C-alpha positions in Angstrom: 91.4 -16.7 5.0 90.9 -15.0 1.7 87.2 -14.5 0.8 85.9 -13.5 -2.6 82.3 -12.2 -2.2 80.1 -12.5 -5.3 78.9 -9.1 -6.7 75.4 -10.4 -7.1 75.0 -11.9 -3.6 71.9 -10.9 -1.6 68.4 -9.5 -2.3 67.2 -9.4 -5.9 65.0 -6.6 -7.2 61.8 -8.4 -6.4 62.7 -9.3 -2.9 64.2 -5.9 -2.2 61.0 -4.3 -3.4 58.8 -6.5 -1.3 60.9 -6.0 1.8 60.8 -2.2 1.3 57.0 -2.3 1.0 56.5 -4.4 4.1 59.1 -2.5 6.3 57.7 0.9 5.2 54.2 -0.2 6.2 55.5 -1.6 9.5 57.5 1.6 10.3 54.3 3.6 10.0 53.1 1.9 13.1 49.7 0.9 11.7 48.7 -2.5 13.0 47.9 -5.3 12.4 49.9 -6.3 9.4 49.9 -9.7 7.8 51.6 -11.4 4.8 49.8 -14.0 2.8 52.2 -16.8 3.4 55.9 -16.1 4.2 57.0 -13.0 2.3 60.2 -14.7 1.2 62.0 -18.0 1.9 64.2 -17.0 4.7 63.4 -17.9 8.3 65.6 -15.2 9.8 63.9 -12.5 7.8 60.5 -13.9 8.7 61.5 -13.8 12.4 62.6 -10.2 12.0 59.3 -9.2 10.4 57.4 -10.9 13.3 59.4 -8.8 15.8 58.1 -5.8 13.9 54.5 -7.0 14.1 54.3 -8.5 10.6 52.7 -12.0 10.9 52.5 -14.5 8.0 49.1 -16.2 7.6 47.7 -18.9 5.4 44.0 -18.3 6.1 42.3 -14.9 6.5 38.9 -16.2 7.6 39.5 -15.1 11.2 41.0 -11.7 10.4 38.5 -8.8 10.4 40.8 -5.8 9.9 44.3 -4.8 9.1 46.7 -4.8 6.1 47.5 -7.9 4.1 50.5 -8.0 1.9 50.8 -10.5 -1.1 54.2 -12.0 -1.1 56.9 -11.6 -3.8 56.2 -15.1 -5.3 52.7 -14.0 -6.3 49.4 -16.0 -5.9 46.7 -17.4 -8.3 44.1 -14.9 -9.5 41.3 -16.8 -7.8 43.0 -16.2 -4.4 43.6 -12.6 -5.3 39.9 -12.0 -6.0 39.1 -13.7 -2.7 41.4 -11.4 -0.8 40.1 -8.3 -2.5 36.6 -9.2 -1.4 37.6 -9.1 2.2 37.6 -6.0 4.5 41.4 -6.0 4.6 43.6 -3.4 3.0 45.6 -5.3 0.3 49.2 -4.4 -0.8 50.5 -6.4 -3.7 54.2 -7.1 -3.4 54.4 -9.6 -6.3 57.7 -9.3 -8.1 57.2 -7.4 -11.4 59.2 -10.2 -13.2 56.8 -12.8 -11.8 53.8 -10.6 -12.8 55.2 -10.4 -16.3 55.2 -14.3 -16.6 51.6 -14.3 -15.2 50.6 -12.0 -18.0 52.2 -14.2 -20.6 50.4 -17.2 -19.4 47.0 -15.5 -19.1 47.3 -14.0 -22.6 48.3 -17.1 -24.4 46.0 -19.6 -22.7 43.1 -17.3 -23.7 44.2 -17.7 -27.3 44.0 -21.5 -27.0 47.7 -22.3 -26.3 48.7 -25.0 -23.9 51.1 -23.8 -21.2 54.3 -25.5 -20.1 55.9 -24.2 -17.0 59.4 -25.3 -16.2 59.8 -25.3 -12.5 59.0 -26.9 -9.2 55.3 -27.7 -9.0 55.3 -27.2 -5.2 57.0 -23.8 -5.3 54.6 -20.9 -4.4 55.6 -19.0 -7.6 54.7 -22.0 -9.8 51.4 -22.5 -8.0 50.6 -18.9 -8.6 51.5 -19.1 -12.3 49.4 -22.2 -12.8 46.3 -20.3 -11.7 46.6 -18.0 -14.7 46.5 -20.9 -17.2 42.8 -21.8 -16.7 43.7 -25.4 -16.2 45.5 -25.8 -19.6 48.9 -26.2 -18.1 51.7 -28.8 -17.6 54.6 -28.4 -15.1 57.9 -30.1 -15.8 61.3 -29.8 -14.1 63.7 -32.0 -16.2 64.5 -32.6 -19.9 63.4 -36.3 -19.5 59.8 -35.1 -18.7 59.3 -33.5 -22.1 58.5 -36.9 -23.5 55.5 -37.2 -21.2 54.0 -33.9 -22.5 50.7 -34.2 -24.4 50.8 -33.4 -28.1 49.5 -29.9 -28.8 49.6 -27.8 -32.0 49.7 -24.5 -30.0 52.2 -24.8 -27.2 54.2 -22.2 -25.3 56.9 -22.5 -22.6 57.8 -20.3 -19.7 60.2 -20.8 -16.8 59.9 -20.2 -13.1 61.9 -16.9 -12.7 64.5 -18.6 -10.5 65.0 -21.7 -12.7 68.5 -22.9 -13.6 69.4 -21.4 -17.0 71.3 -24.5 -18.2 68.4 -26.8 -17.3 65.9 -24.6 -19.0 68.1 -24.5 -22.1 68.2 -28.3 -22.3 64.4 -28.5 -21.9 63.9 -25.9 -24.6 66.0 -28.0 -27.0 63.9 -31.1 -26.2 60.6 -29.3 -26.7 61.7 -27.8 -30.0 62.4 -31.4 -31.2 59.0 -32.6 -30.1 57.0 -29.4 -31.0 58.9 -27.4 -33.6 56.4 -24.5 -33.6 56.4 -24.1 -29.8 56.7 -20.5 -28.5 59.4 -20.3 -25.9 59.8 -17.3 -23.6 63.0 -16.5 -21.7 61.4 -15.7 -18.3 64.3 -16.5 -16.1 65.1 -13.4 -14.1 68.4 -11.7 -15.2 69.5 -11.6 -11.6 69.1 -15.4 -11.4 71.1 -16.0 -14.6 73.8 -13.6 -13.6 74.2 -15.2 -10.1 74.5 -18.6 -11.6 77.1 -17.5 -14.2 79.1 -15.8 -11.5 79.1 -18.9 -9.4 80.4 -20.9 -12.5 83.1 -18.2 -13.0 84.7 -19.0 -9.6 85.5 -22.6 -10.6 89.3 -22.9 -10.8 89.9 -19.7 -8.9 88.9 -20.7 -5.3 89.1 -23.8 -3.2 85.4 -23.8 -2.2 82.1 -22.1 -2.3 79.8 -21.1 0.5 76.2 -20.4 -0.5 74.2 -18.4 2.1 70.4 -18.6 2.2 67.3 -20.5 3.4 67.1 -24.2 2.9 63.6 -23.7 1.5 64.7 -21.1 -1.0 64.6 -22.6 -4.5 67.0 -20.1 -6.1 69.5 -20.6 -3.2 69.4 -24.4 -3.5 70.0 -24.1 -7.3 73.0 -21.9 -6.7 74.5 -24.6 -4.5 73.7 -27.2 -7.2 75.4 -25.0 -9.9 78.5 -24.7 -7.6 78.6 -28.4 -7.1 78.2 -29.1 -10.8 81.1 -26.7 -11.5 83.3 -29.0 -9.4 83.6 -26.7 -6.3 83.3 -28.1 -2.8 80.1 -26.4 -1.7 78.7 -25.5 1.7 75.0 -24.4 1.8 74.4 -22.6 5.1 71.6 -20.5 6.6 73.8 -18.8 9.3 77.4 -18.4 10.2 77.0 -21.0 13.0 76.6 -23.8 10.4 80.0 -23.3 8.8 82.3 -26.3 8.9 85.5 -24.6 10.2 87.5 -27.9 10.0 86.9 -28.3 6.3 87.2 -24.6 5.5 90.6 -24.4 7.4 92.1 -26.8 4.7 91.3 -24.2 2.0 93.3 -21.1 1.0 90.5 -19.1 -0.6 86.7 -19.3 -0.5 84.0 -17.7 -2.6 80.7 -16.6 -1.0 77.4 -16.0 -2.7 73.9 -15.8 -1.5 70.3 -16.4 -2.6 68.0 -13.7 -3.7 66.2 -13.8 -0.3 69.3 -13.5 1.8 69.7 -10.1 3.6 73.0 -8.3 3.8 73.6 -8.7 7.5 73.5 -12.5 7.2 76.0 -12.4 4.3 78.3 -10.1 6.3 78.2 -12.4 9.4 79.2 -15.4 7.2 82.0 -13.5 5.5 83.4 -12.2 8.7 83.3 -15.7 10.3 85.2 -17.2 7.3 87.7 -14.3 7.4 88.4 -15.3 11.0 89.4 -18.8 10.0 93.1 -19.3 9.4 93.5 -21.0 6.0 96.4 -23.1 4.9 99.4 -21.3 3.5 98.0 -18.0 4.8 100.7 -15.4 5.2 100.7 -14.2 8.8 101.7 -10.7 7.7 98.8 -10.5 5.2 96.4 -11.7 7.9 97.7 -9.1 10.3 97.4 -6.3 7.7 93.8 -7.2 6.9 92.9 -7.3 10.6 94.6 -4.0 11.3 92.8 -2.4 8.3 89.5 -3.7 9.5 90.2 -2.4 13.0 90.8 1.1 11.6 87.4 1.0 9.9 85.5 -0.5 12.9 87.0 1.9 15.4 86.3 5.0 13.2 89.9 5.9 13.2 89.9 5.7 9.4 87.2 8.3 9.0 89.0 10.5 11.5 92.2 10.2 9.6 90.3 11.1 6.5 89.2 14.3 8.2 92.8 15.0 9.2 93.8 14.7 5.5 91.0 16.9 4.3 91.8 19.6 6.9 95.4 19.6 5.8 94.3 20.0 2.2 92.1 23.0 3.2 95.1 24.6 4.9 97.3 24.3 1.9 94.5 25.3 -0.4 94.1 28.6 1.5 97.8 29.3 1.1 98.5 29.1 4.8 101.6 27.6 6.3 100.8 24.0 7.2 100.4 23.1 10.8 99.2 20.0 12.7 97.0 21.8 15.2 93.9 22.2 13.0 94.1 18.8 11.3 94.6 17.2 14.7 91.6 19.1 16.2 89.5 17.8 13.3 90.7 14.3 13.8 89.8 14.3 17.5 86.4 15.9 17.0 85.4 13.5 14.2 86.6 10.4 16.1 84.7 11.4 19.2 81.4 12.2 17.4 81.4 9.0 15.3 82.3 6.8 18.2 79.9 8.3 20.7 77.0 8.6 18.3 77.4 4.9 17.5 76.6 4.2 21.2 73.8 6.7 21.3 72.2 5.4 18.0 72.9 1.7 17.9 69.6 0.6 16.4 70.7 -0.3 12.8 74.3 -1.3 13.5 73.5 -4.9 14.1 72.1 -5.2 10.6 74.4 -2.8 8.7 77.7 -4.2 10.1 77.3 -7.1 12.6 81.0 -7.3 13.0 81.3 -3.6 14.0 78.3 -3.9 16.3 80.0 -6.9 18.1 83.3 -4.9 18.2 81.5 -2.0 20.0 79.8 -4.3 22.5 83.1 -6.0 23.4 85.0 -2.7 23.7 82.3 -0.4 25.0 84.2 1.0 28.0 87.4 1.6 26.1 85.7 3.2 23.2 83.5 5.5 25.3 86.5 6.6 27.3 88.6 7.2 24.2 85.7 9.2 22.8 85.5 11.4 25.9 89.3 11.8 25.9 89.1 12.9 22.2 86.5 15.5 23.1 88.7 16.8 25.9 91.7 16.9 23.6 89.7 18.8 20.8 88.5 21.4 23.3 91.9 21.8 24.8 93.4 22.5 21.4 90.5 24.9 20.7 91.1 26.7 23.9 94.7 27.2 22.9 93.6 28.8 19.7 91.4 31.3 21.4 88.0 31.8 23.1 86.0 32.1 19.8 87.4 28.8 18.5 86.8 27.1 21.9 83.2 28.3 22.0 82.6 27.2 18.4 84.0 23.7 19.1 82.0 23.4 22.3 78.8 24.2 20.4 79.7 21.7 17.7 80.4 19.0 20.3 77.1 19.6 22.0 75.2 19.5 18.7 77.0 16.4 17.6 76.0 14.5 20.8 72.4 15.6 21.0 71.9 14.6 17.3 70.9 11.1 18.5 69.3 12.0 21.8 65.5 12.3 22.1 64.6 16.0 22.5 60.8 15.5 23.0 59.6 14.4 26.4 58.0 10.8 26.4 54.6 12.1 27.2 54.5 14.4 24.1 56.1 12.0 21.5 52.8 10.9 20.1 52.1 14.5 19.1 55.3 14.9 17.1 56.8 12.5 14.6 60.4 13.6 15.0 61.8 13.1 18.6 65.5 13.4 17.6 67.3 15.5 15.0 68.3 12.3 13.3 64.6 11.4 12.8 64.2 14.2 10.3 64.3 12.6 6.8 67.7 13.1 5.1 69.1 14.9 8.1 72.0 12.5 8.7 73.7 13.2 5.4 73.2 17.0 5.6 74.3 17.2 9.3 77.5 15.3 8.7 78.5 17.4 5.7 77.8 20.7 7.5 79.7 19.6 10.6 82.7 18.6 8.6 82.6 21.8 6.6 82.2 24.0 9.7 85.1 22.4 11.7 87.4 22.3 8.7 86.6 25.6 6.9 84.8 27.9 9.3 86.4 27.3 12.7 89.9 28.3 11.5 88.4 31.6 10.4 87.7 32.5 14.0 91.4 33.0 14.7 93.1 36.4 14.1 94.5 37.0 10.6 92.1 34.5 9.1 91.5 34.2 5.3 88.9 36.3 3.5 85.3 35.4 2.9 85.5 34.2 -0.8 88.2 31.8 0.1 86.3 30.5 3.1 83.1 30.0 1.1 84.9 28.0 -1.6 86.7 25.8 0.9 83.4 25.2 2.8 81.6 24.2 -0.4 84.4 21.9 -1.5 84.5 20.1 1.8 80.7 20.0 2.0 80.2 18.4 -1.4 82.9 15.7 -0.8 81.5 14.8 2.6 77.9 14.9 1.4 78.6 12.4 -1.3 80.6 10.2 1.1 77.9 10.2 3.8 75.0 9.6 1.4 76.8 6.7 -0.4 77.5 5.0 3.0 73.8 5.5 3.7 73.0 3.7 0.5 75.2 0.8 1.7 73.3 0.7 5.0 69.8 1.3 3.7 68.7 -2.2 4.4 69.5 -2.0 8.1 68.2 1.6 8.4 64.9 0.6 6.8 64.5 -2.2 9.3 64.8 0.2 12.3 62.8 2.9 10.6 65.6 5.4 10.1 64.6 7.8 7.3 68.0 8.4 5.6 68.3 10.1 2.2 68.2 6.8 0.2 65.1 5.7 2.0 63.4 9.0 1.5 64.3 9.5 -2.1 65.0 5.9 -3.2 68.4 4.5 -4.4 68.2 5.6 -8.0 67.3 9.2 -7.2 69.9 9.4 -4.5 72.6 8.1 -6.9 71.5 10.7 -9.5 71.7 13.5 -6.8 75.2 12.4 -5.7 76.4 12.4 -9.3 75.1 15.9 -9.6 76.7 17.0 -6.3 80.0 15.4 -7.4 80.0 17.3 -10.7 79.0 20.5 -9.0 82.0 20.1 -6.6 84.3 19.4 -9.5 83.1 22.6 -11.2 83.7 24.6 -8.0 87.3 23.2 -7.9 87.8 24.2 -11.5 86.6 27.8 -11.1 87.7 28.5 -7.5 91.2 29.9 -8.3 89.7 32.4 -10.7 87.1 33.7 -8.2 88.9 33.6 -4.9 92.4 33.5 -3.3 92.3 29.7 -3.4 95.5 28.4 -5.1 95.8 26.1 -8.1 95.9 23.0 -5.8 92.2 23.2 -6.5 92.8 21.7 -10.0 94.5 18.7 -8.5 91.5 18.1 -6.2 89.5 17.2 -9.4 91.2 13.8 -9.0 89.4 13.4 -5.6 86.0 14.1 -7.3 87.0 11.6 -10.0 87.5 9.0 -7.4 84.2 9.8 -5.7 82.5 9.4 -9.1 84.3 6.1 -9.7 83.0 5.0 -6.3 79.4 5.8 -7.3 79.7 4.0 -10.6 81.4 1.0 -8.8 78.4 0.6 -6.6 75.9 1.3 -9.3 77.4 -1.2 -11.7 78.1 -3.7 -8.8 81.8 -3.9 -9.7 82.4 -4.3 -6.0 80.1 -5.5 -3.2 79.5 -2.8 -0.5 82.2 -3.7 2.0 85.7 -2.9 3.2 87.2 -2.5 -0.3 84.5 -0.2 -1.6 84.4 1.7 1.7 88.2 2.2 1.4 87.7 3.6 -2.2 85.2 6.2 -0.9 87.4 7.2 2.1 90.4 7.2 -0.3 89.2 10.4 -1.8 90.0 12.3 1.4 93.4 10.6 1.8 94.1 11.5 -1.8 93.3 15.1 -1.1 95.9 15.1 1.7 98.5 13.4 -0.4 98.0 15.8 -3.3 98.2 18.7 -0.9 101.5 17.4 0.5 102.9 17.0 -3.0 101.8 20.5 -3.9 103.4 21.9 -0.7 106.7 20.1 -1.4 106.8 21.2 -5.1 105.8 24.8 -4.7 
């Protein structure tokens, strides 16, 4: 079945920030850790946090020590003062958008204004907002309730940040008629408004809408109501097991969105479950192509083929006669390393890509055997190319395998923070880029009659920059799962914004190298064509940053496409010249 995934699905900024704060604290290993009430309205996330030692509490009277985290919805100032008077270490994870509304209420009620909050009076965010009004507050949720508001010369209106934008607009109009001089603030979060508008945009383009998120989540429930009001058959589910396959099977295409407190791994599980349903009028060939394409990604054959293409491009770039030995060696090496490391380091895979994690569990024996065969094939080819190449490939294979294996004995691990090479912050991105560059650019130079040093350096740097951007961008896609298991990848160490800025810089640096390489080394003018590969990488960065595509198969294919484009451009260059 065709699935259209909303660009805005998943964690909003406030929830993302709160989760980052809690998981960072949990990964430090300092216990006990508590949240003052559930951090967000999602039972699966709460259960996950409990498994990491983070416990929600309503009353702190029996707690003598530890860290207490104020949830994203915020709390009344009286409760905040009470918490700060305790012996607990307090971390405030209140969403900045909510804090802004709290400030508006406090400032205007001190000036004698009467507050009107549009929202659910029982919602934790609204309860917290009411505390800032010093009792001079009214809470309404429907336009009809405006008539019951008391008359006040000085009145101001704010909305719960996850309120329905259309409902708030109608209430604003009613209040302006009753109190023409009322101050009205647009406090609905941009993410909330954008999600609701995107849901409305699906009407007429899909047969149904699936909304993923907690049943107690106000913004998720409102998304479902918006979808229903748009005329779409709507299914609100918390997990993929709640999907109605019978009703969905009668549809040709389905849109999927998710509440602001729904994690990526839950969205991916639902999407993959829906894609597995055969919809009406579905073309069997299209279905087979999608499954085959997905299989190439899950099995890591796609990334290995990308390495093959990049190796072929390096051969043509150096002016050598093309052969299939080096690209095939690269393909086998990369396939083996990615497959075997997934089994050696499987911590975050269940969160980053549940479908792939399930695929590896089901095909464990076959994949491990194919990985070992690939290593044997790579070493066999290397032996054929000479002892120096064989020795270099043997070292690279050993380094690739021990990357995810603990190197510090269990008795000594409490003395040293990093027990594996992968534990070093940012090492994953750097290690991948260096490994690709070495096997593609340096290993061929160990053969007789190899290219000169300037040419090798430029090819090494071109490969390094392209792979570094690819690896780090995939780390950004997988940051949520990596943070859960405590992996310190580049985006977690630097933050997403800084990482994107770094990747743009590296992409531009690589493009500049491609531009000047023919003038400073024996590299041929194919280097100019490779600027298109860097353009595609930059487009991938912008596509993620602007949320033009949700991180998934299509965006992943765009990133990997830069390597395939390098191979195609090289083949074109070889045929023409």
